[in-house]
N, C-alpha and C positions, 0 to 999 in steps of 0.2 A: 711506738710511733706508728701512725697510720699513713698509708700511701694509697693514692687513688689513680685510676686510669678510666677514661671515659671514651666510649665509642658512640657517635651520634649518627642518626639517619641511616640505620642499617635496614635494608629492604627485606625484612622478615617480620611477621607479626609478633607482638609481645607474648601472645598465648603460646606460640611454638618455642619461644626462648625460655619460658619459665620452667619447663620440665627438667632440662639438664641443670638449671641453676640450683634447684633444690637438692640435687645429688651431691654437689660439691661444697655447699656452704659449710663452714666450720672445719673443713679438713685442712691438712697440711698442703702447701702449694704443690709439692711433688706428687702427692697422691691425687690431688684434684686434676692436675695435668694428665696423669696416666688414665684416670677415669674418662676424661673428655676425649682423649686420643682414640679410645676404642668404642666410643658411642657412635652408632651409625646415623647421626643426625647432622643436618647442615648447621643447626644452632650450636652444637657442641664445638664445631670449628671456629665459629665467630666468638664464642665465649672464651675459648682457649687463647685466641689471639689477643683479646683484651686482657686476660689474666697474665699472659706473658709480658705485655706492656707494663702492667702494674709492677711485676717483679723487676723488670728492667729499670723502672723509675726508682724503686726502692734501693736497688743496688747502685745505680749511677748517681742519683741526686742526694740520697740520704746515707749512702755507704752502710747499708744494713746487710747482714749476712743472709743469703738467700735460703739457707737450710733452716733458719729459725722462723720463716714466714708461714702464716696461716691465712686462709681466706676468711676474712672477718664478715664481709657482706657482699652480696651481688644484688643490685636492684635493676629491674627492667621496667622502663616507662614507655608510654605511648609517644610516638613522634607524629609529625603531620602525615596525613593520608593523601595519597595521590588518587584523584577521582577520575575514573574512566567510564565510558559507556559501551555497552554491548547491544548490538541490534537484536530486537525481538520481533515477534510476529505482529502483523498489522501496522507496521511503521512505528512501533513503540521502541523505547530504549530502556535498558535496565542499568542501574548504576553499579559499578564495581569499585570497591575500595581496596587500594593496594597500600597496606599498612606499613609503617616504618616504626623503628624502635630506637631508644637510647639505652645504652648499657653502662652502668657504673660499677666497677670492681674496686673493693677496698681490701687491702691486705695489711696485716699488722704483725709485729713481733710477738713471739710467744714469751710469756713471763717465766723467767728462770728462777 
């Protein structure tokens, strides 16, 4: 059985989130959380929080044993961008895009 957890409107660009995602896909949940714990990236903490939420959903809502879970998939999608302006020379303005992301973590039971 698959269980999901979704985090929306995270104020970090999807490009920065995708690096730690590739490191934990397909691993056991315990190993994935240990990997994320020692990564020196802001993105690792955000993904770890969403992964822990998916594990809690599996344990509480579906009564699945936590030791049997693997990270089946993690997808990172674009969210809306905040548009800001920075003053430039000669009275001009340059647009700054502050990107947001949506994270979806899917965990499933290992087949015994």
